[in-house]
All heavy atoms as a GROMACS GRO file, in nm:
protein
  570
    1LEU      N    1   0.590  -0.488  -1.677
    1LEU     CA    2   0.578  -0.448  -1.537
    1LEU      C    3   0.554  -0.567  -1.443
    1LEU      O    4   0.610  -0.579  -1.338
    1LEU     CB    5   0.464  -0.348  -1.524
    1LEU     CG    6   0.453  -0.289  -1.387
    1LEU    CD1    7   0.573  -0.215  -1.338
    1LEU    CD2    8   0.332  -0.198  -1.383
    2LEU      N    9   0.459  -0.661  -1.486
    2LEU     CA   10   0.430  -0.773  -1.405
    2LEU      C   11   0.555  -0.866  -1.388
    2LEU      O   12   0.574  -0.915  -1.279
    2LEU     CB   13   0.313  -0.854  -1.469
    2LEU     CG   14   0.256  -0.969  -1.387
    2LEU    CD1   15   0.213  -0.923  -1.252
    2LEU    CD2   16   0.139  -1.036  -1.465
    3THR      N   17   0.628  -0.880  -1.486
    3THR     CA   18   0.747  -0.963  -1.478
    3THR      C   19   0.844  -0.902  -1.380
    3THR      O   20   0.903  -0.969  -1.296
    3THR     CB   21   0.816  -0.971  -1.620
    3THR    OG1   22   0.729  -1.023  -1.712
    3THR    CG2   23   0.946  -1.054  -1.608
    4TYR      N   24   0.861  -0.766  -1.372
    4TYR     CA   25   0.949  -0.707  -1.286
    4TYR      C   26   0.890  -0.714  -1.143
    4TYR      O   27   0.964  -0.746  -1.047
    4TYR     CB   28   0.955  -0.553  -1.319
    4TYR     CG   29   1.029  -0.467  -1.221
    4TYR    CD1   30   1.168  -0.476  -1.216
    4TYR    CD2   31   0.966  -0.393  -1.132
    4TYR    CE1   32   1.242  -0.398  -1.125
    4TYR    CE2   33   1.033  -0.314  -1.033
    4TYR     CZ   34   1.172  -0.319  -1.031
    4TYR     OH   35   1.239  -0.245  -0.938
    5LEU      N   36   0.765  -0.694  -1.125
    5LEU     CA   37   0.698  -0.702  -0.990
    5LEU      C   38   0.706  -0.843  -0.924
    5LEU      O   39   0.726  -0.857  -0.808
    5LEU     CB   40   0.550  -0.655  -0.994
    5LEU     CG   41   0.536  -0.505  -1.022
    5LEU    CD1   42   0.386  -0.480  -1.034
    5LEU    CD2   43   0.594  -0.421  -0.913
    6LYS      N   44   0.699  -0.944  -1.012
    6LYS     CA   45   0.711  -1.081  -0.964
    6LYS      C   46   0.840  -1.108  -0.890
    6LYS      O   47   0.848  -1.195  -0.806
    6LYS     CB   48   0.690  -1.181  -1.075
    6LYS     CG   49   0.538  -1.190  -1.115
    6LYS     CD   50   0.520  -1.298  -1.224
    6LYS     CE   51   0.380  -1.314  -1.267
    6LYS     NZ   52   0.371  -1.417  -1.369
    7LEU      N   53   0.946  -1.036  -0.928
    7LEU     CA   54   1.075  -1.045  -0.863
    7LEU      C   55   1.068  -1.001  -0.719
    7LEU      O   56   1.150  -1.048  -0.635
    7LEU     CB   57   1.181  -0.966  -0.942
    7LEU     CG   58   1.207  -1.010  -1.082
    7LEU    CD1   59   1.307  -0.917  -1.144
    7LEU    CD2   60   1.262  -1.153  -1.087
    8TYR      N   61   0.978  -0.905  -0.683
    8TYR     CA   62   0.976  -0.843  -0.555
    8TYR      C   63   0.854  -0.879  -0.466
    8TYR      O   64   0.850  -0.851  -0.351
    8TYR     CB   65   0.994  -0.696  -0.572
    8TYR     CG   66   1.126  -0.660  -0.639
    8TYR    CD1   67   1.126  -0.634  -0.768
    8TYR    CD2   68   1.241  -0.657  -0.561
    8TYR    CE1   69   1.253  -0.595  -0.831
    8TYR    CE2   70   1.358  -0.625  -0.626
    8TYR     CZ   71   1.364  -0.596  -0.757
    8TYR     OH   72   1.483  -0.561  -0.824
    9ILE      N   73   0.751  -0.932  -0.538
    9ILE     CA   74   0.629  -0.957  -0.468
    9ILE      C   75   0.591  -1.104  -0.480
    9ILE      O   76   0.588  -1.164  -0.587
    9ILE     CB   77   0.509  -0.870  -0.528
    9ILE    CG1   78   0.544  -0.723  -0.516
    9ILE    CG2   79   0.379  -0.905  -0.467
    9ILE    CD1   80   0.441  -0.630  -0.589
   10SER      N   81   0.560  -1.165  -0.364
   10SER     CA   82   0.512  -1.298  -0.372
   10SER      C   83   0.373  -1.309  -0.340
   10SER      O   84   0.312  -1.230  -0.272
   10SER     CB   85   0.593  -1.390  -0.272
   10SER     OG   86   0.568  -1.338  -0.141
   11VAL      N   87   0.312  -1.417  -0.395
   11VAL     CA   88   0.164  -1.431  -0.377
   11VAL      C   89   0.152  -1.547  -0.283
   11VAL      O   90   0.207  -1.658  -0.304
   11VAL     CB   91   0.097  -1.462  -0.510
   11VAL    CG1   92  -0.055  -1.490  -0.487
   11VAL    CG2   93   0.112  -1.341  -0.604
   12SER      N   94   0.069  -1.533  -0.184
   12SER     CA   95   0.046  -1.636  -0.082
   12SER      C   96  -0.028  -1.750  -0.143
   12SER      O   97  -0.104  -1.739  -0.239
   12SER     CB   98  -0.042  -1.575   0.030
   12SER     OG   99  -0.091  -1.683   0.110
   13LYS      N  100   0.005  -1.874  -0.098
   13LYS     CA  101  -0.068  -1.994  -0.148
   13LYS      C  102  -0.216  -1.994  -0.115
   13LYS      O  103  -0.288  -2.071  -0.174
   13LYS     CB  104   0.002  -2.116  -0.102
   13LYS     CG  105   0.145  -2.133  -0.160
   13LYS     CD  106   0.208  -2.262  -0.117
   13LYS     CE  107   0.347  -2.262  -0.171
   13LYS     NZ  108   0.400  -2.382  -0.212
   14THR      N  109  -0.249  -1.908  -0.021
   14THR     CA  110  -0.397  -1.901   0.013
   14THR      C  111  -0.461  -1.798  -0.063
   14THR      O  112  -0.586  -1.776  -0.053
   14THR     CB  113  -0.407  -1.862   0.159
   14THR    OG1  114  -0.350  -1.740   0.192
   14THR    CG2  115  -0.355  -1.963   0.255
   15GLN      N  116  -0.400  -1.723  -0.151
   15GLN     CA  117  -0.450  -1.624  -0.243
   15GLN      C  118  -0.540  -1.698  -0.349
   15GLN      O  119  -0.499  -1.781  -0.416
   15GLN     CB  120  -0.346  -1.545  -0.311
   15GLN     CG  121  -0.388  -1.441  -0.413
   15GLN     CD  122  -0.442  -1.315  -0.354
   15GLN    OE1  123  -0.403  -1.279  -0.244
   15GLN    NE2  124  -0.535  -1.248  -0.425
   16TRP      N  125  -0.659  -1.650  -0.364
   16TRP     CA  126  -0.755  -1.711  -0.453
   16TRP      C  127  -0.724  -1.671  -0.601
   16TRP      O  128  -0.739  -1.754  -0.692
   16TRP     CB  129  -0.896  -1.688  -0.423
   16TRP     CG  130  -0.949  -1.761  -0.311
   16TRP    CD1  131  -0.904  -1.889  -0.265
   16TRP    CD2  132  -1.055  -1.732  -0.216
   16TRP    NE1  133  -0.975  -1.930  -0.160
   16TRP    CE2  134  -1.068  -1.829  -0.126
   16TRP    CE3  135  -1.140  -1.620  -0.217
   16TRP    CZ2  136  -1.170  -1.832  -0.035
   16TRP    CZ3  137  -1.238  -1.619  -0.120
   16TRP    CH2  138  -1.246  -1.728  -0.031
   17PHE      N  139  -0.687  -1.550  -0.621
   17PHE     CA  140  -0.671  -1.504  -0.761
   17PHE      C  141  -0.520  -1.514  -0.793
   17PHE      O  142  -0.446  -1.428  -0.776
   17PHE     CB  143  -0.721  -1.366  -0.775
   17PHE     CG  144  -0.863  -1.348  -0.739
   17PHE    CD1  145  -0.906  -1.292  -0.618
   17PHE    CD2  146  -0.955  -1.380  -0.836
   17PHE    CE1  147  -1.042  -1.278  -0.592
   17PHE    CE2  148  -1.094  -1.367  -0.808
   17PHE     CZ  149  -1.135  -1.317  -0.685
   18ARG      N  150  -0.491  -1.638  -0.848
   18ARG     CA  151  -0.352  -1.661  -0.885
   18ARG      C  152  -0.354  -1.716  -1.030
   18ARG      O  153  -0.448  -1.771  -1.073
   18ARG     CB  154  -0.284  -1.772  -0.799
   18ARG     CG  155  -0.256  -1.719  -0.661
   18ARG     CD  156  -0.181  -1.818  -0.581
   18ARG     NE  157  -0.262  -1.938  -0.553
   18ARG     CZ  158  -0.209  -2.058  -0.522
   18ARG    NH1  159  -0.084  -2.075  -0.514
   18ARG    NH2  160  -0.299  -2.157  -0.495
   19GLU      N  161  -0.241  -1.685  -1.100
   19GLU     CA  162  -0.232  -1.727  -1.234
   19GLU      C  163  -0.248  -1.875  -1.247
   19GLU      O  164  -0.183  -1.950  -1.166
   19GLU     CB  165  -0.098  -1.678  -1.287
   19GLU     CG  166  -0.067  -1.706  -1.434
   19GLU     CD  167   0.061  -1.655  -1.479
   19GLU    OE1  168   0.126  -1.578  -1.406
   19GLU    OE2  169   0.102  -1.691  -1.598
   20GLY      N  170  -0.329  -1.930  -1.333
   20GLY     CA  171  -0.341  -2.061  -1.357
   20GLY      C  172  -0.449  -2.130  -1.262
   20GLY      O  173  -0.460  -2.258  -1.273
   21TYR      N  174  -0.513  -2.059  -1.186
   21TYR     CA  175  -0.609  -2.116  -1.089
   21TYR      C  176  -0.749  -2.061  -1.122
   21TYR      O  177  -0.768  -1.945  -1.164
   21TYR     CB  178  -0.576  -2.082  -0.943
   21TYR     CG  179  -0.459  -2.165  -0.889
   21TYR    CD1  180  -0.329  -2.113  -0.911
   21TYR    CD2  181  -0.476  -2.287  -0.833
   21TYR    CE1  182  -0.221  -2.189  -0.868
   21TYR    CE2  183  -0.372  -2.358  -0.773
   21TYR     CZ  184  -0.236  -2.307  -0.804
   21TYR     OH  185  -0.141  -2.381  -0.757
   22SER      N  186  -0.848  -2.149  -1.094
   22SER     CA  187  -0.987  -2.112  -1.119
   22SER      C  188  -1.032  -2.027  -1.001
   22SER      O  189  -0.984  -2.038  -0.891
   22SER     CB  190  -1.075  -2.233  -1.131
   22SER     OG  191  -1.209  -2.207  -1.131
   23THR      N  192  -1.142  -1.952  -1.025
   23THR     CA  193  -1.199  -1.867  -0.922
   23THR      C  194  -1.332  -1.934  -0.866
   23THR      O  195  -1.416  -1.864  -0.799
   23THR     CB  196  -1.229  -1.731  -0.965
   23THR    OG1  197  -1.313  -1.733  -1.082
   23THR    CG2  198  -1.095  -1.655  -0.998
   24ASP      N  199  -1.359  -2.055  -0.899
   24ASP     CA  200  -1.476  -2.123  -0.859
   24ASP      C  201  -1.500  -2.122  -0.713
   24ASP      O  202  -1.607  -2.096  -0.664
   24ASP     CB  203  -1.484  -2.266  -0.909
   24ASP     CG  204  -1.496  -2.278  -1.064
   24ASP    OD1  205  -1.533  -2.180  -1.122
   24ASP    OD2  206  -1.466  -2.381  -1.118
   25ILE      N  207  -1.396  -2.155  -0.636
   25ILE     CA  208  -1.402  -2.166  -0.484
   25ILE      C  209  -1.434  -2.023  -0.431
   25ILE      O  210  -1.521  -2.012  -0.342
   25ILE     CB  211  -1.285  -2.224  -0.422
   25ILE    CG1  212  -1.264  -2.374  -0.461
   25ILE    CG2  213  -1.287  -2.207  -0.272
   25ILE    CD1  214  -1.137  -2.428  -0.425
   26CYS      N  215  -1.362  -1.924  -0.487
   26CYS     CA  216  -1.381  -1.783  -0.442
   26CYS      C  217  -1.529  -1.745  -0.470
   26CYS      O  218  -1.596  -1.681  -0.382
   26CYS     CB  219  -1.291  -1.701  -0.512
   26CYS     SG  220  -1.314  -1.521  -0.477
   27THR      N  221  -1.585  -1.780  -0.586
   27THR     CA  222  -1.713  -1.739  -0.625
   27THR      C  223  -1.815  -1.802  -0.521
   27THR      O  224  -1.914  -1.748  -0.485
   27THR     CB  225  -1.746  -1.780  -0.768
   27THR    OG1  226  -1.649  -1.717  -0.856
   27THR    CG2  227  -1.884  -1.733  -0.813
   28ASP      N  228  -1.795  -1.939  -0.498
   28ASP     CA  229  -1.885  -2.006  -0.406
   28ASP      C  230  -1.880  -1.952  -0.267
   28ASP      O  231  -1.990  -1.932  -0.206
   28ASP     CB  232  -1.848  -2.151  -0.404
   28ASP     CG  233  -1.882  -2.231  -0.525
   28ASP    OD1  234  -1.974  -2.182  -0.603
   28ASP    OD2  235  -1.823  -2.336  -0.551
   29VAL      N  236  -1.762  -1.909  -0.216
   29VAL     CA  237  -1.752  -1.848  -0.086
   29VAL      C  238  -1.828  -1.713  -0.082
   29VAL      O  239  -1.908  -1.682   0.015
   29VAL     CB  240  -1.607  -1.828  -0.041
   29VAL    CG1  241  -1.599  -1.742   0.079
   29VAL    CG2  242  -1.547  -1.967  -0.017
   30LEU      N  243  -1.812  -1.631  -0.184
   30LEU     CA  244  -1.879  -1.507  -0.196
   30LEU      C  245  -2.029  -1.523  -0.198
   30LEU      O  246  -2.109  -1.466  -0.127
   30LEU     CB  247  -1.836  -1.428  -0.327
   30LEU     CG  248  -1.911  -1.303  -0.349
   30LEU    CD1  249  -1.892  -1.200  -0.235
   30LEU    CD2  250  -1.870  -1.244  -0.481
   31ARG      N  251  -2.076  -1.625  -0.282
   31ARG     CA  252  -2.212  -1.651  -0.294
   31ARG      C  253  -2.278  -1.689  -0.155
   31ARG      O  254  -2.379  -1.642  -0.115
   31ARG     CB  255  -2.245  -1.759  -0.395
   31ARG     CG  256  -2.394  -1.793  -0.421
   31ARG     CD  257  -2.417  -1.897  -0.526
   31ARG     NE  258  -2.361  -1.857  -0.651
   31ARG     CZ  259  -2.267  -1.928  -0.715
   31ARG    NH1  260  -2.223  -2.044  -0.659
   31ARG    NH2  261  -2.219  -1.895  -0.830
   32GLU      N  262  -2.216  -1.787  -0.090
   32GLU     CA  263  -2.258  -1.828   0.045
   32GLU      C  264  -2.264  -1.722   0.147
   32GLU      O  265  -2.355  -1.709   0.232
   32GLU     CB  266  -2.177  -1.940   0.090
   32GLU     CG  267  -2.185  -2.077   0.009
   32GLU     CD  268  -2.332  -2.126   0.017
   32GLU    OE1  269  -2.391  -2.121   0.126
   32GLU    OE2  270  -2.383  -2.171  -0.085
   33THR      N  271  -2.158  -1.634   0.138
   33THR     CA  272  -2.150  -1.512   0.227
   33THR      C  273  -2.269  -1.424   0.215
   33THR      O  274  -2.339  -1.375   0.303
   33THR     CB  275  -2.021  -1.447   0.224
   33THR    OG1  276  -1.915  -1.536   0.244
   33THR    CG2  277  -2.008  -1.334   0.323
   34VAL      N  278  -2.293  -1.390   0.081
   34VAL     CA  279  -2.402  -1.293   0.047
   34VAL      C  280  -2.540  -1.358   0.088
   34VAL      O  281  -2.620  -1.293   0.153
   34VAL     CB  282  -2.404  -1.261  -0.098
   34VAL    CG1  283  -2.526  -1.190  -0.140
   34VAL    CG2  284  -2.278  -1.179  -0.132
   35ASN      N  285  -2.549  -1.488   0.059
   35ASN     CA  286  -2.683  -1.557   0.099
   35ASN      C  287  -2.705  -1.557   0.249
   35ASN      O  288  -2.812  -1.536   0.304
   35ASN     CB  289  -2.680  -1.698   0.043
   35ASN     CG  290  -2.705  -1.706  -0.104
   35ASN    OD1  291  -2.756  -1.614  -0.168
   35ASN    ND2  292  -2.663  -1.811  -0.163
   36ALA      N  293  -2.598  -1.577   0.325
   36ALA     CA  294  -2.607  -1.580   0.468
   36ALA      C  295  -2.654  -1.445   0.524
   36ALA      O  296  -2.740  -1.436   0.612
   36ALA     CB  297  -2.475  -1.619   0.535
   37PHE      N  298  -2.598  -1.336   0.474
   37PHE     CA  299  -2.639  -1.204   0.519
   37PHE      C  300  -2.779  -1.171   0.475
   37PHE      O  301  -2.862  -1.114   0.548
   37PHE     CB  302  -2.544  -1.096   0.464
   37PHE     CG  303  -2.413  -1.083   0.549
   37PHE    CD1  304  -2.304  -1.156   0.522
   37PHE    CD2  305  -2.418  -0.998   0.655
   37PHE    CE1  306  -2.192  -1.139   0.604
   37PHE    CE2  307  -2.306  -0.987   0.735
   37PHE     CZ  308  -2.190  -1.052   0.710
   38CYS      N  309  -2.813  -1.205   0.349
   38CYS     CA  310  -2.948  -1.176   0.302
   38CYS      C  311  -3.052  -1.254   0.378
   38CYS      O  312  -3.163  -1.208   0.410
   38CYS     CB  313  -2.958  -1.205   0.151
   38CYS     SG  314  -2.865  -1.089   0.049
   39ASP      N  315  -3.014  -1.379   0.404
   39ASP     CA  316  -3.114  -1.464   0.479
   39ASP      C  317  -3.143  -1.408   0.622
   39ASP      O  318  -3.250  -1.435   0.680
   39ASP     CB  319  -3.058  -1.610   0.498
   39ASP     CG  320  -3.064  -1.686   0.364
   39ASP    OD1  321  -3.124  -1.636   0.269
   39ASP    OD2  322  -2.997  -1.789   0.356
   40ASN      N  323  -3.046  -1.330   0.673
   40ASN     CA  324  -3.058  -1.272   0.810
   40ASN      C  325  -3.116  -1.127   0.796
   40ASN      O  326  -3.112  -1.055   0.892
   40ASN     CB  327  -2.931  -1.277   0.885
   40ASN     CG  328  -2.900  -1.419   0.926
   40ASN    OD1  329  -2.984  -1.486   0.989
   40ASN    ND2  330  -2.789  -1.462   0.899
   41GLY      N  331  -3.162  -1.088   0.681
   41GLY     CA  332  -3.216  -0.957   0.668
   41GLY      C  333  -3.125  -0.843   0.650
   41GLY      O  334  -3.160  -0.724   0.654
   42SER      N  335  -3.001  -0.873   0.622
   42SER     CA  336  -2.900  -0.767   0.600
   42SER      C  337  -2.885  -0.732   0.452
   42SER      O  338  -2.922  -0.812   0.365
   42SER     CB  339  -2.765  -0.808   0.653
   42SER     OG  340  -2.766  -0.828   0.793
   43TYR      N  341  -2.836  -0.617   0.423
   43TYR     CA  342  -2.799  -0.571   0.287
   43TYR      C  343  -2.659  -0.606   0.262
   43TYR      O  344  -2.577  -0.609   0.352
   43TYR     CB  345  -2.822  -0.424   0.270
   43TYR     CG  346  -2.966  -0.383   0.276
   43TYR    CD1  347  -3.018  -0.328   0.391
   43TYR    CD2  348  -3.053  -0.401   0.169
   43TYR    CE1  349  -3.157  -0.293   0.395
   43TYR    CE2  350  -3.191  -0.368   0.179
   43TYR     CZ  351  -3.232  -0.307   0.285
   43TYR     OH  352  -3.368  -0.277   0.296
   44VAL      N  353  -2.626  -0.640   0.138
   44VAL     CA  354  -2.487  -0.667   0.095
   44VAL      C  355  -2.460  -0.574  -0.022
   44VAL      O  356  -2.530  -0.565  -0.114
   44VAL     CB  357  -2.473  -0.808   0.066
   44VAL    CG1  358  -2.330  -0.838   0.012
   44VAL    CG2  359  -2.505  -0.906   0.171
   45ILE      N  360  -2.345  -0.500  -0.008
   45ILE     CA  361  -2.302  -0.412  -0.112
   45ILE      C  362  -2.164  -0.460  -0.152
   45ILE      O  363  -2.077  -0.482  -0.069
   45ILE     CB  364  -2.294  -0.265  -0.060
   45ILE    CG1  365  -2.437  -0.213  -0.023
   45ILE    CG2  366  -2.240  -0.177  -0.172
   45ILE    CD1  367  -2.436  -0.082   0.046
   46THR      N  368  -2.139  -0.483  -0.279
   46THR     CA  369  -2.013  -0.524  -0.329
   46THR      C  370  -1.966  -0.434  -0.439
   46THR      O  371  -2.036  -0.367  -0.502
   46THR     CB  372  -2.022  -0.668  -0.385
   46THR    OG1  373  -2.117  -0.671  -0.496
   46THR    CG2  374  -2.069  -0.769  -0.282
   47CYS      N  375  -1.833  -0.436  -0.462
   47CYS     CA  376  -1.771  -0.367  -0.562
   47CYS      C  377  -1.657  -0.453  -0.629
   47CYS      O  378  -1.581  -0.511  -0.556
   47CYS     CB  379  -1.709  -0.241  -0.506
   47CYS     SG  380  -1.626  -0.145  -0.626
   48PHE      N  381  -1.657  -0.465  -0.753
   48PHE     CA  382  -1.561  -0.551  -0.819
   48PHE      C  383  -1.486  -0.454  -0.920
   48PHE      O  384  -1.548  -0.382  -1.002
   48PHE     CB  385  -1.621  -0.658  -0.902
   48PHE     CG  386  -1.702  -0.758  -0.814
   48PHE    CD1  387  -1.826  -0.742  -0.787
   48PHE    CD2  388  -1.629  -0.860  -0.753
   48PHE    CE1  389  -1.898  -0.834  -0.706
   48PHE    CE2  390  -1.700  -0.944  -0.664
   48PHE     CZ  391  -1.829  -0.935  -0.642
   49VAL      N  392  -1.348  -0.471  -0.918
   49VAL     CA  393  -1.273  -0.390  -1.007
   49VAL      C  394  -1.183  -0.479  -1.085
   49VAL      O  395  -1.110  -0.564  -1.031
   49VAL     CB  396  -1.184  -0.288  -0.926
   49VAL    CG1  397  -1.093  -0.206  -1.019
   49VAL    CG2  398  -1.266  -0.191  -0.844
   50ASP      N  399  -1.193  -0.477  -1.221
   50ASP     CA  400  -1.111  -0.557  -1.304
   50ASP      C  401  -0.990  -0.477  -1.350
   50ASP      O  402  -0.999  -0.393  -1.442
   50ASP     CB  403  -1.194  -0.602  -1.429
   50ASP     CG  404  -1.111  -0.694  -1.522
   50ASP    OD1  405  -0.997  -0.727  -1.490
   50ASP    OD2  406  -1.165  -0.732  -1.625
   51LEU      N  407  -0.879  -0.494  -1.280
   51LEU     CA  408  -0.756  -0.420  -1.315
   51LEU      C  409  -0.675  -0.475  -1.430
   51LEU      O  410  -0.595  -0.408  -1.481
   51LEU     CB  411  -0.669  -0.414  -1.188
   51LEU     CG  412  -0.729  -0.340  -1.069
   51LEU    CD1  413  -0.635  -0.343  -0.952
   51LEU    CD2  414  -0.766  -0.202  -1.104
   52SER      N  415  -0.718  -0.592  -1.475
   52SER     CA  416  -0.645  -0.650  -1.588
   52SER      C  417  -0.646  -0.562  -1.718
   52SER      O  418  -0.547  -0.549  -1.789
   52SER     CB  419  -0.692  -0.792  -1.625
   52SER     OG  420  -0.823  -0.786  -1.671
   53LYS      N  421  -0.766  -0.500  -1.737
   53LYS     CA  422  -0.772  -0.413  -1.856
   53LYS      C  423  -0.683  -0.283  -1.841
   53LYS      O  424  -0.644  -0.230  -1.939
   53LYS     CB  425  -0.918  -0.376  -1.877
   53LYS     CG  426  -1.010  -0.498  -1.910
   53LYS     CD  427  -0.964  -0.568  -2.033
   53LYS     CE  428  -1.046  -0.683  -2.064
   53LYS     NZ  429  -0.993  -0.779  -2.162
   54ALA      N  430  -0.673  -0.242  -1.720
   54ALA     CA  431  -0.592  -0.116  -1.695
   54ALA      C  432  -0.447  -0.147  -1.734
   54ALA      O  433  -0.383  -0.053  -1.792
   54ALA     CB  434  -0.612  -0.081  -1.550
   55PHE      N  435  -0.398  -0.254  -1.704
   55PHE     CA  436  -0.261  -0.286  -1.735
   55PHE      C  437  -0.241  -0.312  -1.883
   55PHE      O  438  -0.139  -0.290  -1.935
   55PHE     CB  439  -0.216  -0.420  -1.659
   55PHE     CG  440  -0.188  -0.390  -1.512
   55PHE    CD1  441  -0.275  -0.438  -1.417
   55PHE    CD2  442  -0.078  -0.316  -1.471
   55PHE    CE1  443  -0.244  -0.412  -1.287
   55PHE    CE2  444  -0.058  -0.302  -1.337
   55PHE     CZ  445  -0.141  -0.343  -1.240
   56ASP      N  446  -0.347  -0.355  -1.953
   56ASP     CA  447  -0.333  -0.371  -2.094
   56ASP      C  448  -0.330  -0.249  -2.171
   56ASP      O  449  -0.287  -0.235  -2.289
   56ASP     CB  450  -0.457  -0.462  -2.145
   56ASP     CG  451  -0.447  -0.597  -2.094
   56ASP    OD1  452  -0.333  -0.645  -2.054
   56ASP    OD2  453  -0.553  -0.672  -2.100
   57THR      N  454  -0.382  -0.138  -2.116
   57THR     CA  455  -0.396  -0.006  -2.194
   57THR      C  456  -0.300   0.101  -2.154
   57THR      O  457  -0.305   0.207  -2.213
   57THR     CB  458  -0.544   0.036  -2.186
   57THR    OG1  459  -0.576   0.064  -2.046
   57THR    CG2  460  -0.645  -0.057  -2.241
   58VAL      N  461  -0.221   0.074  -2.052
   58VAL     CA  462  -0.130   0.179  -2.005
   58VAL      C  463  -0.004   0.187  -2.093
   58VAL      O  464   0.055   0.083  -2.114
   58VAL     CB  465  -0.093   0.157  -1.861
   58VAL    CG1  466   0.015   0.251  -1.809
   58VAL    CG2  467  -0.216   0.164  -1.769
   59HIS      N  468   0.024   0.306  -2.133
   59HIS     CA  469   0.159   0.324  -2.208
   59HIS      C  470   0.260   0.346  -2.099
   59HIS      O  471   0.288   0.459  -2.047
   59HIS     CB  472   0.146   0.444  -2.300
   59HIS     CG  473   0.265   0.456  -2.387
   59HIS    ND1  474   0.374   0.519  -2.353
   59HIS    CD2  475   0.276   0.418  -2.517
   59HIS    CE1  476   0.456   0.520  -2.451
   59HIS    NE2  477   0.401   0.462  -2.552
   60PHE      N  478   0.339   0.237  -2.062
   60PHE     CA  479   0.427   0.248  -1.949
   60PHE      C  480   0.539   0.343  -1.962
   60PHE      O  481   0.578   0.408  -1.869
   60PHE     CB  482   0.473   0.106  -1.908
   60PHE     CG  483   0.364   0.024  -1.848
   60PHE    CD1  484   0.304  -0.079  -1.922
   60PHE    CD2  485   0.322   0.048  -1.720
   60PHE    CE1  486   0.208  -0.148  -1.868
   60PHE    CE2  487   0.226  -0.029  -1.664
   60PHE     CZ  488   0.160  -0.132  -1.743
   61LEU      N  489   0.596   0.359  -2.080
   61LEU     CA  490   0.710   0.446  -2.105
   61LEU      C  491   0.666   0.586  -2.073
   61LEU      O  492   0.741   0.668  -2.010
   61LEU     CB  493   0.768   0.431  -2.246
   61LEU     CG  494   0.838   0.297  -2.275
   61LEU    CD1  495   0.883   0.298  -2.416
   61LEU    CD2  496   0.953   0.279  -2.181
   62LYS      N  497   0.546   0.625  -2.121
   62LYS     CA  498   0.496   0.761  -2.094
   62LYS      C  499   0.468   0.775  -1.943
   62LYS      O  500   0.500   0.877  -1.889
   62LYS     CB  501   0.363   0.786  -2.180
   62LYS     CG  502   0.318   0.926  -2.160
   62LYS     CD  503   0.199   0.951  -2.258
   62LYS     CE  504   0.152   1.091  -2.228
   62LYS     NZ  505   0.039   1.121  -2.320
   63LEU      N  506   0.407   0.672  -1.882
   63LEU     CA  507   0.378   0.684  -1.733
   63LEU      C  508   0.500   0.702  -1.660
   63LEU      O  509   0.513   0.791  -1.573
   63LEU     CB  510   0.308   0.557  -1.695
   63LEU     CG  511   0.286   0.544  -1.545
   63LEU    CD1  512   0.187   0.648  -1.490
   63LEU    CD2  513   0.225   0.408  -1.517
   64PHE      N  514   0.608   0.621  -1.690
   64PHE     CA  515   0.729   0.630  -1.608
   64PHE      C  516   0.806   0.765  -1.634
   64PHE      O  517   0.864   0.826  -1.544
   64PHE     CB  518   0.820   0.517  -1.634
   64PHE     CG  519   0.774   0.391  -1.585
   64PHE    CD1  520   0.777   0.273  -1.657
   64PHE    CD2  521   0.715   0.382  -1.457
   64PHE    CE1  522   0.730   0.149  -1.612
   64PHE    CE2  523   0.666   0.260  -1.407
   64PHE     CZ  524   0.676   0.147  -1.479
   65SER      N  525   0.792   0.817  -1.759
   65SER     CA  526   0.850   0.943  -1.793
   65SER      C  527   0.783   1.053  -1.711
   65SER      O  528   0.849   1.146  -1.658
   65SER     CB  529   0.836   0.967  -1.941
   65SER     OG  530   0.870   1.098  -1.969
   66GLU      N  531   0.646   1.048  -1.707
   66GLU     CA  532   0.572   1.146  -1.631
   66GLU      C  533   0.611   1.141  -1.477
   66GLU      O  534   0.623   1.238  -1.412
   66GLU     CB  535   0.426   1.135  -1.651
   66GLU     CG  536   0.375   1.162  -1.790
   66GLU     CD  537   0.374   1.312  -1.816
   66GLU    OE1  538   0.355   1.393  -1.727
   66GLU    OE2  539   0.404   1.347  -1.940
   67LEU      N  540   0.621   1.020  -1.426
   67LEU     CA  541   0.650   1.001  -1.282
   67LEU      C  542   0.795   1.054  -1.251
   67LEU      O  543   0.815   1.108  -1.146
   67LEU     CB  544   0.633   0.852  -1.247
   67LEU     CG  545   0.494   0.799  -1.234
   67LEU    CD1  546   0.490   0.654  -1.219
   67LEU    CD2  547   0.414   0.871  -1.132
   68ASP      N  548   0.878   1.031  -1.345
   68ASP     CA  549   1.024   1.068  -1.331
   68ASP      C  550   1.033   1.215  -1.324
   68ASP      O  551   1.118   1.267  -1.258
   68ASP     CB  552   1.110   1.006  -1.435
   68ASP     CG  553   1.253   1.029  -1.410
   68ASP    OD1  554   1.294   1.012  -1.296
   68ASP    OD2  555   1.328   1.060  -1.507
   69GLU      N  556   0.952   1.289  -1.406
   69GLU     CA  557   0.956   1.435  -1.406
   69GLU      C  558   0.901   1.504  -1.285
   69GLU      O  559   0.932   1.610  -1.258
   69GLU     CB  560   0.886   1.486  -1.533
   69GLU     CG  561   0.960   1.447  -1.660
   69GLU     CD  562   0.884   1.494  -1.784
   69GLU    OE1  563   0.780   1.562  -1.768
   69GLU    OE2  564   0.924   1.450  -1.899
   70SER      N  565   0.814   1.431  -1.210
   70SER     CA  566   0.751   1.494  -1.096
   70SER      C  567   0.827   1.478  -0.966
   70SER      O  568   0.921   1.428  -0.957
   70SER     CB  569   0.604   1.444  -1.082
   70SER     OG  570   0.595   1.305  -1.082
   0.00000   0.00000   0.00000
């Protein structure tokens, strides 16, 4: 699926989460942002979703078959 999607979807060079790149800068920006809000007495709520595992466990032939029938 990823190979197919790469034909139609491009990733911006400013995108932090790209294949072959570290997330160190992204992590530092997040940390500094959270610290800035906390230092000013604000609350910070975050949510992280790891979709890589979802792609590893999906039976795509069954999924596409179900989608095709609906």
